[in-house]
Backbone atoms as SQL, in Angstrom:
CREATE TABLE atoms (id INTEGER PRIMARY KEY, chain TEXT, resi INTEGER, resn TEXT, atom TEXT, x REAL, y REAL, z REAL);
INSERT INTO atoms VALUES
  (1, 'A', 1, 'MET', 'N', 105.069, 62.658, 314.725),
  (2, 'A', 1, 'MET', 'CA', 106.348, 63.011, 314.930),
  (3, 'A', 1, 'MET', 'C', 107.246, 61.630, 314.847),
  (4, 'A', 2, 'LYS', 'N', 108.611, 61.904, 314.185),
  (5, 'A', 2, 'LYS', 'CA', 109.388, 60.795, 314.001),
  (6, 'A', 2, 'LYS', 'C', 110.397, 60.633, 315.201),
  (7, 'A', 3, 'ILE', 'N', 110.544, 59.500, 315.721),
  (8, 'A', 3, 'ILE', 'CA', 111.348, 59.195, 317.003),
  (9, 'A', 3, 'ILE', 'C', 112.423, 58.272, 316.712),
  (10, 'A', 4, 'ALA', 'N', 113.641, 58.724, 316.548),
  (11, 'A', 4, 'ALA', 'CA', 114.861, 57.862, 316.081),
  (12, 'A', 4, 'ALA', 'C', 115.246, 57.316, 317.495),
  (13, 'A', 5, 'VAL', 'N', 115.190, 55.829, 317.713),
  (14, 'A', 5, 'VAL', 'CA', 115.499, 55.247, 319.004),
  (15, 'A', 5, 'VAL', 'C', 116.844, 54.191, 318.563),
  (16, 'A', 6, 'ASP', 'N', 117.884, 54.508, 319.644),
  (17, 'A', 6, 'ASP', 'CA', 119.069, 53.485, 319.605),
  (18, 'A', 6, 'ASP', 'C', 118.608, 52.238, 320.235),
  (19, 'A', 7, 'PHE', 'N', 119.476, 51.134, 319.933),
  (20, 'A', 7, 'PHE', 'CA', 118.967, 49.785, 320.506),
  (21, 'A', 7, 'PHE', 'C', 119.927, 49.475, 321.431),
  (22, 'A', 8, 'ASP', 'N', 121.329, 49.229, 321.409),
  (23, 'A', 8, 'ASP', 'CA', 122.141, 48.666, 322.477),
  (24, 'A', 8, 'ASP', 'C', 122.243, 49.817, 323.635),
  (25, 'A', 9, 'GLY', 'N', 121.832, 49.578, 324.908),
  (26, 'A', 9, 'GLY', 'CA', 122.159, 50.534, 325.903),
  (27, 'A', 9, 'GLY', 'C', 121.013, 51.288, 325.987),
  (28, 'A', 10, 'THR', 'N', 119.979, 51.237, 324.959),
  (29, 'A', 10, 'THR', 'CA', 118.815, 52.094, 325.371),
  (30, 'A', 10, 'THR', 'C', 117.479, 51.313, 325.180),
  (31, 'A', 11, 'ILE', 'N', 117.298, 50.555, 324.308),
  (32, 'A', 11, 'ILE', 'CA', 116.094, 49.640, 324.456),
  (33, 'A', 11, 'ILE', 'C', 116.386, 48.367, 325.118),
  (34, 'A', 12, 'VAL', 'N', 117.599, 48.058, 325.157),
  (35, 'A', 12, 'VAL', 'CA', 118.084, 47.034, 325.881),
  (36, 'A', 12, 'VAL', 'C', 119.393, 47.218, 326.309),
  (37, 'A', 13, 'GLU', 'N', 119.768, 46.404, 327.561),
  (38, 'A', 13, 'GLU', 'CA', 121.181, 46.713, 328.011),
  (39, 'A', 13, 'GLU', 'C', 122.370, 46.244, 327.157),
  (40, 'A', 14, 'ASP', 'N', 123.235, 46.979, 327.260),
  (41, 'A', 14, 'ASP', 'CA', 124.376, 46.930, 326.121),
  (42, 'A', 14, 'ASP', 'C', 125.173, 45.405, 326.410),
  (43, 'A', 15, 'ALA', 'N', 125.030, 44.515, 325.444),
  (44, 'A', 15, 'ALA', 'CA', 125.460, 43.388, 325.499),
  (45, 'A', 15, 'ALA', 'C', 125.801, 42.933, 324.107),
  (46, 'A', 16, 'TYR', 'N', 126.142, 43.742, 323.355),
  (47, 'A', 16, 'TYR', 'CA', 126.705, 43.834, 321.709),
  (48, 'A', 16, 'TYR', 'C', 127.898, 42.893, 321.976),
  (49, 'A', 17, 'PRO', 'N', 127.822, 41.674, 320.772),
  (50, 'A', 17, 'PRO', 'CA', 126.975, 41.795, 319.835),
  (51, 'A', 17, 'PRO', 'C', 125.665, 40.792, 319.980),
  (52, 'A', 18, 'GLU', 'N', 125.609, 40.310, 321.042),
  (53, 'A', 18, 'GLU', 'CA', 124.212, 39.796, 321.600),
  (54, 'A', 18, 'GLU', 'C', 123.119, 40.752, 321.871),
  (55, 'A', 19, 'VAL', 'N', 121.987, 40.077, 322.163),
  (56, 'A', 19, 'VAL', 'CA', 121.039, 41.322, 322.397),
  (57, 'A', 19, 'VAL', 'C', 120.823, 41.277, 323.950),
  (58, 'A', 20, 'GLY', 'N', 120.845, 42.359, 324.639),
  (59, 'A', 20, 'GLY', 'CA', 120.953, 42.314, 326.156),
  (60, 'A', 20, 'GLY', 'C', 119.490, 42.288, 326.548),
  (61, 'A', 21, 'LYS', 'N', 119.307, 42.435, 327.793),
  (62, 'A', 21, 'LYS', 'CA', 118.157, 42.092, 328.481),
  (63, 'A', 21, 'LYS', 'C', 117.204, 43.620, 328.380),
  (64, 'A', 22, 'PRO', 'N', 115.893, 43.548, 328.169),
  (65, 'A', 22, 'PRO', 'CA', 115.356, 44.880, 327.908),
  (66, 'A', 22, 'PRO', 'C', 115.456, 45.727, 329.100),
  (67, 'A', 23, 'ARG', 'N', 115.631, 47.092, 328.991),
  (68, 'A', 23, 'ARG', 'CA', 115.522, 47.873, 329.868),
  (69, 'A', 23, 'ARG', 'C', 114.337, 48.194, 330.427),
  (70, 'A', 24, 'PRO', 'N', 114.300, 48.467, 331.865),
  (71, 'A', 24, 'PRO', 'CA', 112.925, 48.492, 332.363),
  (72, 'A', 24, 'PRO', 'C', 111.928, 49.695, 331.869),
  (73, 'A', 25, 'PHE', 'N', 110.766, 49.329, 331.294),
  (74, 'A', 25, 'PHE', 'CA', 109.802, 50.035, 330.780),
  (75, 'A', 25, 'PHE', 'C', 110.011, 50.363, 329.392),
  (76, 'A', 26, 'ALA', 'N', 111.194, 50.001, 328.761),
  (77, 'A', 26, 'ALA', 'CA', 111.516, 50.512, 327.308),
  (78, 'A', 26, 'ALA', 'C', 110.397, 49.903, 326.494),
  (79, 'A', 27, 'ILE', 'N', 110.227, 48.633, 326.492),
  (80, 'A', 27, 'ILE', 'CA', 109.063, 47.745, 325.617),
  (81, 'A', 27, 'ILE', 'C', 107.853, 48.555, 325.682),
  (82, 'A', 28, 'LYS', 'N', 107.176, 48.625, 326.968),
  (83, 'A', 28, 'LYS', 'CA', 105.848, 49.244, 326.968),
  (84, 'A', 28, 'LYS', 'C', 105.730, 50.642, 326.690),
  (85, 'A', 29, 'THR', 'N', 106.906, 51.371, 326.846),
  (86, 'A', 29, 'THR', 'CA', 107.022, 52.861, 326.466),
  (87, 'A', 29, 'THR', 'C', 107.124, 52.975, 324.894),
  (88, 'A', 30, 'LEU', 'N', 107.552, 52.176, 324.357),
  (89, 'A', 30, 'LEU', 'CA', 107.779, 52.372, 322.911),
  (90, 'A', 30, 'LEU', 'C', 106.390, 51.725, 322.228),
  (91, 'A', 31, 'GLN', 'N', 105.938, 50.713, 322.734),
  (92, 'A', 31, 'GLN', 'CA', 104.762, 50.360, 322.342),
  (93, 'A', 31, 'GLN', 'C', 103.582, 51.407, 322.202),
  (94, 'A', 32, 'MET', 'N', 103.636, 52.154, 323.427),
  (95, 'A', 32, 'MET', 'CA', 102.440, 53.367, 323.598),
  (96, 'A', 32, 'MET', 'C', 102.993, 54.453, 322.748),
  (97, 'A', 33, 'LEU', 'N', 104.328, 54.671, 322.328),
  (98, 'A', 33, 'LEU', 'CA', 104.608, 55.778, 321.460),
  (99, 'A', 33, 'LEU', 'C', 104.464, 55.356, 320.193),
  (100, 'A', 34, 'ALA', 'N', 104.417, 54.179, 319.747),
  (101, 'A', 34, 'ALA', 'CA', 104.353, 53.771, 318.294),
  (102, 'A', 34, 'ALA', 'C', 102.928, 53.914, 317.881),
  (103, 'A', 35, 'ARG', 'N', 102.017, 54.055, 318.877),
  (104, 'A', 35, 'ARG', 'CA', 100.566, 54.339, 318.465),
  (105, 'A', 35, 'ARG', 'C', 100.321, 55.604, 317.834),
  (106, 'A', 36, 'LYS', 'N', 101.045, 56.659, 318.274),
  (107, 'A', 36, 'LYS', 'CA', 100.907, 58.043, 317.729),
  (108, 'A', 36, 'LYS', 'C', 101.923, 58.572, 316.786),
  (109, 'A', 37, 'HIS', 'N', 103.226, 57.955, 316.991),
  (110, 'A', 37, 'HIS', 'CA', 104.259, 58.454, 316.353),
  (111, 'A', 37, 'HIS', 'C', 105.099, 57.370, 315.619),
  (112, 'A', 38, 'ARG', 'N', 105.980, 57.836, 314.704),
  (113, 'A', 38, 'ARG', 'CA', 106.691, 56.886, 313.706),
  (114, 'A', 38, 'ARG', 'C', 108.135, 56.542, 314.407),
  (115, 'A', 39, 'LEU', 'N', 108.360, 55.326, 314.723),
  (116, 'A', 39, 'LEU', 'CA', 109.739, 54.961, 315.476),
  (117, 'A', 39, 'LEU', 'C', 110.671, 54.574, 314.498),
  (118, 'A', 40, 'ILE', 'N', 111.703, 55.033, 314.283),
  (119, 'A', 40, 'ILE', 'CA', 112.768, 54.612, 313.541),
  (120, 'A', 40, 'ILE', 'C', 113.897, 53.858, 314.351),
  (121, 'A', 41, 'LEU', 'N', 114.184, 52.681, 314.099),
  (122, 'A', 41, 'LEU', 'CA', 115.263, 52.056, 314.906),
  (123, 'A', 41, 'LEU', 'C', 116.509, 52.618, 314.197),
  (124, 'A', 42, 'TRP', 'N', 117.466, 53.156, 314.950),
  (125, 'A', 42, 'TRP', 'CA', 118.579, 53.861, 314.650),
  (126, 'A', 42, 'TRP', 'C', 119.791, 53.360, 315.391),
  (127, 'A', 43, 'THR', 'N', 120.697, 52.478, 314.593),
  (128, 'A', 43, 'THR', 'CA', 121.568, 51.856, 315.324),
  (129, 'A', 43, 'THR', 'C', 122.749, 51.551, 314.255),
  (130, 'A', 44, 'CYS', 'N', 124.011, 51.293, 315.052),
  (131, 'A', 44, 'CYS', 'CA', 125.115, 50.946, 314.092),
  (132, 'A', 44, 'CYS', 'C', 125.174, 49.409, 313.871),
  (133, 'A', 45, 'ARG', 'N', 124.236, 48.554, 314.240),
  (134, 'A', 45, 'ARG', 'CA', 124.095, 47.423, 313.887),
  (135, 'A', 45, 'ARG', 'C', 123.819, 47.078, 312.522),
  (136, 'A', 46, 'GLU', 'N', 124.501, 46.036, 311.934),
  (137, 'A', 46, 'GLU', 'CA', 124.423, 45.618, 310.593),
  (138, 'A', 46, 'GLU', 'C', 124.310, 44.341, 310.536),
  (139, 'A', 47, 'GLY', 'N', 123.913, 43.648, 309.355),
  (140, 'A', 47, 'GLY', 'CA', 124.092, 42.244, 309.002),
  (141, 'A', 47, 'GLY', 'C', 123.061, 41.434, 310.114),
  (142, 'A', 48, 'LYS', 'N', 123.771, 40.327, 310.489),
  (143, 'A', 48, 'LYS', 'CA', 122.912, 39.255, 311.557),
  (144, 'A', 48, 'LYS', 'C', 122.533, 40.155, 312.806),
  (145, 'A', 49, 'GLN', 'N', 123.464, 41.029, 313.349),
  (146, 'A', 49, 'GLN', 'CA', 123.138, 41.805, 314.669),
  (147, 'A', 49, 'GLN', 'C', 121.984, 42.542, 314.370),
  (148, 'A', 50, 'LEU', 'N', 121.986, 43.219, 313.172),
  (149, 'A', 50, 'LEU', 'CA', 120.724, 44.119, 312.894),
  (150, 'A', 50, 'LEU', 'C', 119.422, 43.433, 312.929),
  (151, 'A', 51, 'GLU', 'N', 119.661, 42.234, 312.206),
  (152, 'A', 51, 'GLU', 'CA', 118.293, 41.325, 312.134),
  (153, 'A', 51, 'GLU', 'C', 117.896, 40.914, 313.491),
  (154, 'A', 52, 'ASP', 'N', 118.940, 40.562, 314.387),
  (155, 'A', 52, 'ASP', 'CA', 118.596, 40.240, 315.679),
  (156, 'A', 52, 'ASP', 'C', 117.782, 41.383, 316.333),
  (157, 'A', 53, 'ALA', 'N', 118.170, 42.662, 316.168),
  (158, 'A', 53, 'ALA', 'CA', 117.746, 43.657, 316.885),
  (159, 'A', 53, 'ALA', 'C', 116.221, 44.057, 316.419),
  (160, 'A', 54, 'VAL', 'N', 115.814, 43.929, 315.110),
  (161, 'A', 54, 'VAL', 'CA', 114.636, 43.942, 314.542),
  (162, 'A', 54, 'VAL', 'C', 113.774, 42.910, 314.987),
  (163, 'A', 55, 'THR', 'N', 114.260, 41.645, 314.783),
  (164, 'A', 55, 'THR', 'CA', 113.552, 40.494, 315.394),
  (165, 'A', 55, 'THR', 'C', 113.186, 40.658, 316.851),
  (166, 'A', 56, 'PHE', 'N', 113.854, 41.320, 317.641),
  (167, 'A', 56, 'PHE', 'CA', 113.601, 41.551, 319.206),
  (168, 'A', 56, 'PHE', 'C', 112.526, 42.575, 319.258),
  (169, 'A', 57, 'CYS', 'N', 112.368, 43.756, 318.275),
  (170, 'A', 57, 'CYS', 'CA', 111.491, 44.694, 318.338),
  (171, 'A', 57, 'CYS', 'C', 110.030, 44.114, 317.939),
  (172, 'A', 58, 'GLN', 'N', 110.148, 43.131, 316.877),
  (173, 'A', 58, 'GLN', 'CA', 108.850, 42.612, 316.074),
  (174, 'A', 58, 'GLN', 'C', 108.295, 41.687, 317.355),
  (175, 'A', 59, 'GLN', 'N', 109.145, 40.775, 317.862),
  (176, 'A', 59, 'GLN', 'CA', 108.675, 39.928, 318.752),
  (177, 'A', 59, 'GLN', 'C', 108.221, 40.382, 320.194),
  (178, 'A', 60, 'ASN', 'N', 108.632, 41.745, 320.479),
  (179, 'A', 60, 'ASN', 'CA', 108.181, 42.303, 321.664),
  (180, 'A', 60, 'ASN', 'C', 106.889, 43.548, 321.264),
  (181, 'A', 61, 'GLY', 'N', 106.462, 43.398, 320.247),
  (182, 'A', 61, 'GLY', 'CA', 105.274, 44.241, 319.800),
  (183, 'A', 61, 'GLY', 'C', 105.716, 45.772, 319.560),
  (184, 'A', 62, 'ILE', 'N', 107.053, 46.048, 319.370),
  (185, 'A', 62, 'ILE', 'CA', 107.411, 47.243, 319.038),
  (186, 'A', 62, 'ILE', 'C', 107.333, 47.643, 317.411),
  (187, 'A', 63, 'GLU', 'N', 106.283, 48.404, 317.164),
  (188, 'A', 63, 'GLU', 'CA', 106.127, 48.640, 315.677),
  (189, 'A', 63, 'GLU', 'C', 107.094, 49.826, 315.053),
  (190, 'A', 64, 'LEU', 'N', 107.767, 49.424, 314.256),
  (191, 'A', 64, 'LEU', 'CA', 108.768, 50.129, 313.730),
  (192, 'A', 64, 'LEU', 'C', 108.643, 50.858, 312.255),
  (193, 'A', 65, 'TYR', 'N', 108.570, 52.153, 312.083),
  (194, 'A', 65, 'TYR', 'CA', 108.332, 52.725, 310.824),
  (195, 'A', 65, 'TYR', 'C', 109.668, 52.561, 309.780),
  (196, 'A', 66, 'ALA', 'N', 110.684, 52.546, 310.206),
  (197, 'A', 66, 'ALA', 'CA', 111.797, 52.268, 309.317),
  (198, 'A', 66, 'ALA', 'C', 113.062, 51.833, 310.366),
  (199, 'A', 67, 'VAL', 'N', 114.072, 51.165, 309.466),
  (200, 'A', 67, 'VAL', 'CA', 115.250, 51.063, 310.214),
  (201, 'A', 67, 'VAL', 'C', 116.334, 51.436, 309.646),
  (202, 'A', 68, 'ASN', 'N', 117.183, 52.220, 310.186),
  (203, 'A', 68, 'ASN', 'CA', 118.484, 53.154, 309.870),
  (204, 'A', 68, 'ASN', 'C', 118.031, 53.728, 308.405),
  (205, 'A', 69, 'LYS', 'N', 116.712, 54.207, 308.300),
  (206, 'A', 69, 'LYS', 'CA', 116.530, 54.863, 307.225),
  (207, 'A', 69, 'LYS', 'C', 115.451, 56.067, 307.772),
  (208, 'A', 70, 'ASN', 'N', 115.294, 57.060, 306.863),
  (209, 'A', 70, 'ASN', 'CA', 114.441, 58.044, 306.982),
  (210, 'A', 70, 'ASN', 'C', 112.912, 57.740, 306.927),
  (211, 'A', 71, 'TYR', 'N', 112.778, 56.783, 305.799),
  (212, 'A', 71, 'TYR', 'CA', 111.291, 56.305, 305.608),
  (213, 'A', 71, 'TYR', 'C', 111.686, 54.885, 304.809),
  (214, 'A', 72, 'PRO', 'N', 110.555, 53.939, 305.163),
  (215, 'A', 72, 'PRO', 'CA', 110.954, 52.683, 304.630),
  (216, 'A', 72, 'PRO', 'C', 111.348, 52.362, 303.206),
  (217, 'A', 73, 'GLU', 'N', 110.902, 53.267, 302.436),
  (218, 'A', 73, 'GLU', 'CA', 111.112, 53.207, 300.959),
  (219, 'A', 73, 'GLU', 'C', 112.531, 53.520, 300.507),
  (220, 'A', 74, 'GLU', 'N', 113.314, 54.307, 301.240),
  (221, 'A', 74, 'GLU', 'CA', 114.559, 54.705, 300.859),
  (222, 'A', 74, 'GLU', 'C', 115.447, 53.929, 300.240),
  (223, 'A', 75, 'ASP', 'N', 115.899, 54.127, 299.243),
  (224, 'A', 75, 'ASP', 'CA', 116.726, 53.287, 298.492),
  (225, 'A', 75, 'ASP', 'C', 118.132, 53.590, 298.822),
  (226, 'A', 76, 'ASP', 'N', 118.860, 52.432, 299.370),
  (227, 'A', 76, 'ASP', 'CA', 120.458, 52.695, 299.675),
  (228, 'A', 76, 'ASP', 'C', 121.132, 53.116, 298.167),
  (229, 'A', 77, 'ASN', 'N', 120.636, 52.813, 297.099),
  (230, 'A', 77, 'ASN', 'CA', 121.438, 53.395, 295.932),
  (231, 'A', 77, 'ASN', 'C', 121.296, 54.659, 295.539),
  (232, 'A', 78, 'ASP', 'N', 120.379, 55.105, 296.059),
  (233, 'A', 78, 'ASP', 'CA', 119.968, 56.908, 295.954),
  (234, 'A', 78, 'ASP', 'C', 120.873, 57.528, 296.736),
  (235, 'A', 79, 'PHE', 'N', 120.697, 58.713, 296.756),
  (236, 'A', 79, 'PHE', 'CA', 121.380, 59.645, 297.739),
  (237, 'A', 79, 'PHE', 'C', 120.998, 58.984, 299.085),
  (238, 'A', 80, 'PHE', 'N', 121.695, 58.505, 299.859),
  (239, 'A', 80, 'PHE', 'CA', 121.533, 57.588, 301.023),
  (240, 'A', 80, 'PHE', 'C', 122.265, 58.371, 302.200),
  (241, 'A', 81, 'CYS', 'N', 121.564, 58.855, 303.290),
  (242, 'A', 81, 'CYS', 'CA', 122.334, 59.549, 304.226),
  (243, 'A', 81, 'CYS', 'C', 122.334, 58.648, 305.582),
  (244, 'A', 82, 'ARG', 'N', 123.324, 58.547, 306.308),
  (245, 'A', 82, 'ARG', 'CA', 122.938, 57.748, 307.509),
  (246, 'A', 82, 'ARG', 'C', 122.418, 58.621, 308.575),
  (247, 'A', 83, 'LYS', 'N', 122.548, 59.882, 308.437),
  (248, 'A', 83, 'LYS', 'CA', 121.921, 60.800, 309.425),
  (249, 'A', 83, 'LYS', 'C', 120.422, 60.738, 309.521),
  (250, 'A', 84, 'ILE', 'N', 119.693, 60.365, 310.229),
  (251, 'A', 84, 'ILE', 'CA', 118.058, 60.056, 310.505),
  (252, 'A', 84, 'ILE', 'C', 117.584, 61.280, 310.669),
  (253, 'A', 85, 'ASP', 'N', 116.668, 61.747, 309.969),
  (254, 'A', 85, 'ASP', 'CA', 115.859, 62.874, 310.000),
  (255, 'A', 85, 'ASP', 'C', 114.803, 62.597, 310.934),
  (256, 'A', 86, 'ALA', 'N', 114.764, 63.144, 312.270),
  (257, 'A', 86, 'ALA', 'CA', 113.679, 62.777, 313.165),
  (258, 'A', 86, 'ALA', 'C', 113.554, 63.949, 314.235),
  (259, 'A', 87, 'ASP', 'N', 112.560, 64.090, 314.716),
  (260, 'A', 87, 'ASP', 'CA', 111.927, 65.193, 315.637),
  (261, 'A', 87, 'ASP', 'C', 112.759, 64.850, 317.095),
  (262, 'A', 88, 'ILE', 'N', 112.739, 63.609, 317.447),
  (263, 'A', 88, 'ILE', 'CA', 113.533, 63.419, 318.630),
  (264, 'A', 88, 'ILE', 'C', 114.520, 62.229, 318.370),
  (265, 'A', 89, 'TYR', 'N', 115.527, 62.327, 319.366),
  (266, 'A', 89, 'TYR', 'CA', 116.536, 60.994, 319.418),
  (267, 'A', 89, 'TYR', 'C', 116.482, 60.474, 320.536),
  (268, 'A', 90, 'ILE', 'N', 116.457, 59.286, 320.827),
  (269, 'A', 90, 'ILE', 'CA', 116.673, 58.797, 322.070),
  (270, 'A', 90, 'ILE', 'C', 117.904, 57.691, 321.982),
  (271, 'A', 91, 'ASP', 'N', 118.858, 58.030, 322.940),
  (272, 'A', 91, 'ASP', 'CA', 120.196, 57.624, 322.904),
  (273, 'A', 91, 'ASP', 'C', 120.911, 57.454, 324.106),
  (274, 'A', 92, 'ASP', 'N', 121.368, 56.227, 324.594),
  (275, 'A', 92, 'ASP', 'CA', 121.931, 56.178, 325.882),
  (276, 'A', 92, 'ASP', 'C', 123.264, 56.979, 325.655),
  (277, 'A', 93, 'ARG', 'N', 123.955, 57.324, 324.683),
  (278, 'A', 93, 'ARG', 'CA', 125.009, 58.144, 324.560),
  (279, 'A', 93, 'ARG', 'C', 124.908, 59.566, 324.611),
  (280, 'A', 94, 'SER', 'N', 123.798, 60.121, 324.616),
  (281, 'A', 94, 'SER', 'CA', 123.387, 61.362, 324.571),
  (282, 'A', 94, 'SER', 'C', 124.113, 62.279, 325.840),
  (283, 'A', 95, 'LEU', 'N', 124.103, 63.336, 325.777),
  (284, 'A', 95, 'LEU', 'CA', 124.648, 64.383, 326.769),
  (285, 'A', 95, 'LEU', 'C', 123.849, 63.968, 328.188),
  (286, 'A', 96, 'GLY', 'N', 124.569, 63.696, 329.079),
  (287, 'A', 96, 'GLY', 'CA', 123.763, 63.649, 330.196),
  (288, 'A', 96, 'GLY', 'C', 123.256, 62.180, 330.554),
  (289, 'A', 97, 'GLY', 'N', 123.408, 61.106, 329.443),
  (290, 'A', 97, 'GLY', 'CA', 122.837, 59.967, 329.660),
  (291, 'A', 97, 'GLY', 'C', 121.339, 59.631, 329.323),
  (292, 'A', 98, 'LEU', 'N', 121.030, 58.506, 329.595),
  (293, 'A', 98, 'LEU', 'CA', 119.487, 58.208, 329.077),
  (294, 'A', 98, 'LEU', 'C', 118.659, 58.432, 330.443),
  (295, 'A', 99, 'PRO', 'N', 117.572, 59.159, 330.404),
  (296, 'A', 99, 'PRO', 'CA', 116.633, 59.298, 331.496),
  (297, 'A', 99, 'PRO', 'C', 115.874, 57.923, 331.580),
  (298, 'A', 100, 'SER', 'N', 115.028, 57.732, 332.486),
  (299, 'A', 100, 'SER', 'CA', 114.388, 56.551, 332.550),
  (300, 'A', 100, 'SER', 'C', 113.199, 56.667, 331.729),
  (301, 'A', 101, 'TRP', 'N', 112.879, 55.512, 331.308),
  (302, 'A', 101, 'TRP', 'CA', 111.788, 55.392, 330.285),
  (303, 'A', 101, 'TRP', 'C', 110.505, 56.275, 330.622),
  (304, 'A', 102, 'GLY', 'N', 110.177, 56.288, 331.747),
  (305, 'A', 102, 'GLY', 'CA', 109.115, 57.058, 332.436),
  (306, 'A', 102, 'GLY', 'C', 109.299, 58.416, 332.033),
  (307, 'A', 103, 'GLU', 'N', 110.427, 58.920, 332.252),
  (308, 'A', 103, 'GLU', 'CA', 110.957, 60.270, 332.005),
  (309, 'A', 103, 'GLU', 'C', 110.682, 60.762, 330.513),
  (310, 'A', 104, 'ILE', 'N', 111.277, 59.548, 329.917),
  (311, 'A', 104, 'ILE', 'CA', 111.069, 59.872, 328.217),
  (312, 'A', 104, 'ILE', 'C', 109.713, 60.031, 327.850),
  (313, 'A', 105, 'TYR', 'N', 108.881, 59.070, 328.142),
  (314, 'A', 105, 'TYR', 'CA', 107.266, 59.150, 327.942),
  (315, 'A', 105, 'TYR', 'C', 106.843, 60.671, 328.405),
  (316, 'A', 106, 'GLN', 'N', 106.978, 60.803, 329.626),
  (317, 'A', 106, 'GLN', 'CA', 106.522, 62.281, 330.071),
  (318, 'A', 106, 'GLN', 'C', 106.976, 63.302, 329.155),
  (319, 'A', 107, 'ALA', 'N', 108.309, 63.501, 328.608),
  (320, 'A', 107, 'ALA', 'CA', 108.731, 64.444, 328.006),
  (321, 'A', 107, 'ALA', 'C', 108.165, 64.387, 326.637),
  (322, 'A', 108, 'ILE', 'N', 107.931, 63.466, 326.085),
  (323, 'A', 108, 'ILE', 'CA', 107.318, 63.253, 324.782),
  (324, 'A', 108, 'ILE', 'C', 105.795, 63.440, 324.927),
  (325, 'A', 109, 'GLU', 'N', 105.095, 62.720, 325.750),
  (326, 'A', 109, 'GLU', 'CA', 103.665, 62.929, 325.918),
  (327, 'A', 109, 'GLU', 'C', 103.034, 63.775, 327.054),
  (328, 'A', 110, 'GLY', 'N', 103.884, 64.562, 327.693),
  (329, 'A', 110, 'GLY', 'CA', 103.359, 65.106, 328.892),
  (330, 'A', 110, 'GLY', 'C', 102.354, 66.267, 328.703),
  (331, 'A', 111, 'GLY', 'N', 101.836, 66.510, 327.557),
  (332, 'A', 111, 'GLY', 'CA', 100.759, 67.452, 327.435),
  (333, 'A', 111, 'GLY', 'C', 101.364, 68.904, 327.072),
  (334, 'A', 112, 'GLU', 'N', 102.598, 69.318, 327.098),
  (335, 'A', 112, 'GLU', 'CA', 103.257, 70.299, 326.510),
  (336, 'A', 112, 'GLU', 'C', 103.487, 70.365, 324.937),
  (337, 'A', 113, 'SER', 'N', 103.272, 71.511, 324.773),
  (338, 'A', 113, 'SER', 'CA', 103.509, 71.889, 323.254),
  (339, 'A', 113, 'SER', 'C', 104.862, 71.377, 322.756),
  (340, 'A', 114, 'LYS', 'N', 105.276, 71.357, 321.466),
  (341, 'A', 114, 'LYS', 'CA', 106.517, 71.129, 321.016),
  (342, 'A', 114, 'LYS', 'C', 107.501, 72.185, 321.375),
  (343, 'A', 115, 'GLU', 'N', 107.104, 73.486, 321.354),
  (344, 'A', 115, 'GLU', 'CA', 107.894, 74.625, 321.808),
  (345, 'A', 115, 'GLU', 'C', 108.138, 74.483, 323.154),
  (346, 'A', 116, 'GLU', 'N', 107.292, 74.205, 323.970),
  (347, 'A', 116, 'GLU', 'CA', 107.577, 74.206, 325.385),
  (348, 'A', 116, 'GLU', 'C', 108.430, 73.030, 325.682),
  (349, 'A', 117, 'LYS', 'N', 108.255, 71.956, 325.089),
  (350, 'A', 117, 'LYS', 'CA', 109.126, 70.821, 325.415),
  (351, 'A', 117, 'LYS', 'C', 110.967, 71.278, 324.839),
  (352, 'A', 118, 'SER', 'N', 110.651, 71.868, 323.705),
  (353, 'A', 118, 'SER', 'CA', 112.111, 72.137, 323.385),
  (354, 'A', 118, 'SER', 'C', 112.797, 73.138, 324.210),
  (355, 'A', 119, 'LYS', 'N', 112.148, 74.124, 324.815),
  (356, 'A', 119, 'LYS', 'CA', 112.805, 74.888, 325.739),
  (357, 'A', 119, 'LYS', 'C', 113.362, 74.355, 327.030),
  (358, 'A', 120, 'LYS', 'N', 112.675, 73.217, 327.384),
  (359, 'A', 120, 'LYS', 'CA', 113.252, 72.494, 328.526),
  (360, 'A', 120, 'LYS', 'C', 114.016, 71.168, 328.330),
  (361, 'A', 121, 'TRP', 'N', 114.399, 70.881, 327.074),
  (362, 'A', 121, 'TRP', 'CA', 114.871, 69.725, 326.811),
  (363, 'A', 121, 'TRP', 'C', 116.136, 69.229, 327.875),
  (364, 'A', 122, 'TRP', 'N', 117.090, 70.386, 328.027),
  (365, 'A', 122, 'TRP', 'CA', 118.151, 70.322, 328.912),
  (366, 'A', 122, 'TRP', 'C', 117.895, 69.753, 330.211),
  (367, 'A', 123, 'LYS', 'N', 116.623, 70.117, 330.689),
  (368, 'A', 123, 'LYS', 'CA', 116.159, 69.793, 332.322),
  (369, 'A', 123, 'LYS', 'C', 116.177, 68.224, 332.390),
  (370, 'A', 124, 'LEU', 'N', 115.769, 67.570, 331.448),
  (371, 'A', 124, 'LEU', 'CA', 115.597, 66.076, 331.548),
  (372, 'A', 124, 'LEU', 'C', 117.120, 65.512, 331.751),
  (373, 'A', 125, 'TRP', 'N', 117.872, 65.896, 331.334),
  (374, 'A', 125, 'TRP', 'CA', 119.088, 65.234, 331.383),
  (375, 'A', 125, 'TRP', 'C', 120.076, 65.653, 332.628);
């Protein structure tokens, strides 16, 4: 499963252009999710600020499959779409706000089928 994860306000507290403090349990949850799923860092950051976010993830053991791309080899010169193709999007700006990272983990790994999860997505928020 591909999971797109926002950075500011989601993995860390919003302190843009600086890197904020990690949100409670975000790092550990993402480390566990990365064992089974492909994590895509999905952020509006560019340049030095994007490098800072990627470095933060690397230094905290968050294994990223791709950064602002659908797959690592995606070429910006080809047909490049900023819309990330993912099964799940985790973002503090989603309708209803960001659940706790414990709730996020349970929603993804809670033992329900993908169909069961999709029928109840709205209850998480």
